[in-house]
N, C-alpha and C positions, 0 to 999 in steps of 0.2 A: 781523875778518872780511876775507877777501881777495876781490879782484875776480874775477868768474867768467872762466874762460879762454875766449878767443874760439874758437868752434868753426869748423873749416875746412869748406867745402862738400864734399860727397862728390865723389870724382873722377868725371869724365864716363864714362858707361858706353859702352865701345866695342862695336860690333857684332861678332859673330863672323865673322871673315874666312873661316873654313872654310865657313860657310854660303854666302857669295857665290861662293866658288871652286867649291864643289860645284854650285851653281846654274848657273854658267858652263859647267862641264864637261857638265852634263846638257843644256843648250841646244845645245852643239856636237854632242853625240852624237845628239840628236833631228834636228838639221839634216842631219848626215851620213847618218843612216838614211833620211830622206825623200828626199834627193838620190840616194842609191843606189837606192831604190825607183823613182824617176822614170827613172833610166837603165835599170834592168832592164825596166820596162814598155815603154820605147821599143825596146829590143832585141827583146823578145818580139813586139811588133807588126811590126817589120821581118822577123823570122823567119816570122811568120804570113803575110806577103806572098808567101812562096815556097811555101806549103802547097798542093799540088795538089788536096786534098780540098775546099777552099773555092771558092765561086763567084768568078768573075772580078772582079765589083764589090767583093766583100768583100776579096779579095786586094789590090786597088788601094787601097781605103780604109785597110786595115791598114798597107800600106807607106807611104802618105802620112802617116798619123797617127804612125807610128813615126819617120819621118824628121823630122817637125816637132818631136816630143818631144826627139829627140836633138839637133836644131839648137838648141832652147831650152836644153838642158843645156850645150851648147858655148858659147852666148851667156852663160849665167850664170857659167861657168868663166872666160871672158875678162873679164867685168865685175868679178870678185872679185880679179883679179891687179892688183898695183900698177902704176901707170904708170911707164914708163921715160923719164926726162928726158934729153935729149941733152946 
């Protein structure tokens, strides 16, 4: 009778890299879509600020709201850029 062969443990199961890459791409696409939507809403409000059919208060609030949204988008763009070291 021979000694039983030592069985090797099964190799570690690697997670599917494609799943995480696809998830990463989906997250970037969702972020880009939401950022683009935010910019479009800001531009739309700024354009509504010049609409002569609206009351003066509505035009002022639309322009201020659009300007604040666009300023927030500009702030987010500058915060995502890497710092330049001298």
